[in-house]
PLY file of the C-alpha trace (Angstrom):
ply
format ascii 1.0
element vertex 174
property float x
property float y
property float z
element edge 173
property int vertex1
property int vertex2
end_header
7.27 118.68 48.43
5.88 115.15 48.52
5.91 112.84 45.52
3.76 109.75 45.26
5.15 107.43 42.59
4.05 104.07 41.29
4.35 101.71 38.40
0.94 100.69 37.10
1.90 97.02 37.18
1.51 94.26 39.76
4.83 92.65 38.85
7.16 92.19 41.81
9.99 93.08 39.41
8.08 95.90 37.73
10.26 97.88 35.37
7.67 100.65 35.48
7.92 100.86 39.26
11.71 101.11 38.92
11.38 103.86 36.31
8.92 105.80 38.50
11.22 105.49 41.52
14.21 106.67 39.48
12.34 109.63 37.98
11.15 110.63 41.46
14.74 110.72 42.66
15.49 113.45 40.11
13.25 115.97 41.86
15.19 118.20 44.25
14.16 118.49 47.91
11.37 115.95 47.59
10.04 113.37 49.98
9.26 110.33 47.82
6.89 107.48 48.56
6.82 104.67 46.00
3.60 102.70 46.12
3.32 99.00 45.32
0.15 98.27 43.35
0.00 94.89 45.11
-0.90 96.68 48.33
-4.23 97.58 46.71
-5.52 94.20 45.53
-9.29 94.12 45.48
-11.88 91.83 43.92
-12.47 92.49 40.24
-14.75 95.49 40.13
-18.37 95.03 39.15
-21.51 96.80 40.25
-22.70 93.49 41.73
-19.60 93.16 43.92
-19.87 96.82 44.88
-23.53 96.33 45.82
-22.58 93.39 48.07
-19.57 94.94 49.80
-19.86 98.70 49.26
-16.95 100.99 48.49
-13.67 99.15 49.05
-11.47 100.52 51.84
-8.29 99.91 49.82
-9.61 102.20 47.10
-10.04 104.92 49.73
-6.50 104.28 50.99
-5.17 104.68 47.45
-7.10 107.93 47.05
-5.73 109.12 50.42
-2.17 108.50 49.16
-2.91 110.53 46.04
-4.36 113.31 48.23
-1.13 113.43 50.27
0.98 114.18 47.17
2.13 117.45 45.71
3.26 115.65 42.53
2.43 112.25 41.02
4.97 110.21 39.08
3.21 107.35 37.31
4.74 104.87 34.89
2.24 102.83 32.90
2.75 99.17 32.10
1.36 98.08 28.75
-0.54 94.81 28.61
-1.82 93.99 25.13
-1.88 97.68 24.20
-3.72 98.90 27.29
-3.58 99.33 31.08
-2.61 96.36 33.21
-5.69 94.64 34.67
-4.39 95.32 38.19
-4.13 99.07 37.61
-7.49 99.22 35.82
-9.13 97.46 38.75
-7.70 99.88 41.33
-8.69 102.77 39.07
-12.24 101.44 38.62
-12.76 101.00 42.38
-11.39 104.50 43.03
-13.69 106.16 40.48
-16.67 104.82 42.39
-15.59 106.90 45.38
-14.17 109.92 43.57
-14.28 110.41 39.80
-11.26 112.75 39.88
-8.94 110.00 41.06
-5.77 112.01 40.43
-7.19 115.06 42.23
-5.68 117.64 39.87
-2.17 116.86 41.10
0.65 117.76 38.69
1.70 114.51 37.05
4.75 113.16 35.28
3.27 110.35 33.20
5.67 107.76 31.83
5.93 104.26 30.43
8.53 101.68 29.59
8.69 98.18 28.20
11.31 95.68 27.08
10.44 96.56 23.48
11.45 99.48 21.30
7.99 101.07 21.53
8.43 101.78 25.25
4.74 101.15 25.96
3.90 104.29 23.98
0.41 102.99 23.15
-0.74 102.85 26.76
1.05 106.13 27.48
-1.05 107.77 24.78
-4.24 106.23 26.14
-3.45 107.43 29.67
-2.39 110.91 28.49
-5.74 111.34 26.75
-7.89 109.74 29.47
-6.37 110.89 32.75
-7.38 114.57 32.46
-11.03 113.43 32.65
-10.15 111.87 36.01
-8.26 114.80 37.51
-4.89 114.03 35.95
-2.95 117.27 35.48
-0.42 115.78 33.05
2.52 118.20 32.89
4.90 115.98 30.92
5.14 112.52 29.37
8.16 110.31 28.84
8.56 106.88 27.26
11.69 104.82 27.84
12.15 102.32 25.00
13.97 99.00 25.36
14.21 99.07 29.16
16.98 96.48 29.46
19.19 98.32 26.97
18.54 101.80 28.41
18.28 101.27 32.18
21.06 100.13 34.48
19.23 97.98 37.04
22.25 97.73 39.33
22.59 101.52 39.56
18.83 102.08 39.34
19.10 104.74 36.65
18.71 105.39 32.95
21.99 104.43 31.32
21.32 106.06 27.94
22.77 109.57 28.34
20.43 111.25 25.84
17.30 109.70 27.35
18.50 110.55 30.88
19.03 114.19 29.87
15.63 114.27 28.17
13.90 113.13 31.36
15.91 115.54 33.52
14.97 118.43 31.21
11.27 117.47 31.31
11.36 117.60 35.10
13.23 120.92 35.26
11.02 122.56 32.61
7.66 121.32 33.93
7.93 121.02 37.68
0 1
1 2
2 3
3 4
4 5
5 6
6 7
7 8
8 9
9 10
10 11
11 12
12 13
13 14
14 15
15 16
16 17
17 18
18 19
19 20
20 21
21 22
22 23
23 24
24 25
25 26
26 27
27 28
28 29
29 30
30 31
31 32
32 33
33 34
34 35
35 36
36 37
37 38
38 39
39 40
40 41
41 42
42 43
43 44
44 45
45 46
46 47
47 48
48 49
49 50
50 51
51 52
52 53
53 54
54 55
55 56
56 57
57 58
58 59
59 60
60 61
61 62
62 63
63 64
64 65
65 66
66 67
67 68
68 69
69 70
70 71
71 72
72 73
73 74
74 75
75 76
76 77
77 78
78 79
79 80
80 81
81 82
82 83
83 84
84 85
85 86
86 87
87 88
88 89
89 90
90 91
91 92
92 93
93 94
94 95
95 96
96 97
97 98
98 99
99 100
100 101
101 102
102 103
103 104
104 105
105 106
106 107
107 108
108 109
109 110
110 111
111 112
112 113
113 114
114 115
115 116
116 117
117 118
118 119
119 120
120 121
121 122
122 123
123 124
124 125
125 126
126 127
127 128
128 129
129 130
130 131
131 132
132 133
133 134
134 135
135 136
136 137
137 138
138 139
139 140
140 141
141 142
142 143
143 144
144 145
145 146
146 147
147 148
148 149
149 150
150 151
151 152
152 153
153 154
154 155
155 156
156 157
157 158
158 159
159 160
160 161
161 162
162 163
163 164
164 165
165 166
166 167
167 168
168 169
169 170
170 171
171 172
172 173
């Protein structure tokens, strides 16, 4: 079983990337590849740019990574109550090649933030929108107050109840 995981943030210290990597490690007998959104930097999408340069090869490479997965683990960063601009740009370029970006792959959809809301707003947006783009969302999980609930040195959720909740979601849905 192959898992493609990523945090939908361009931050080099992305807490969402760390959460996605951790959650992926909870799957038994899985080969995990954690993508860095920075590997897919493209010009800001517009039909004018697309007309000049055509479909962007990095968008195809992102879609190829998704195609190689049996399961997707995606953790959404929340910027002003919505997707990060970097993720939205990759997503927009990909939809011009293939509308069903997530290719009906089973998906664990998550979010986290430094605040107590755990990026729940963007998680809700993604949960509602992704099925229209081939997202087969099997479970969602929001980790509130990342710094208080995640041990960065150990690379794991430190809050026992939240850790058990995530483990149960994985066991019950995948």
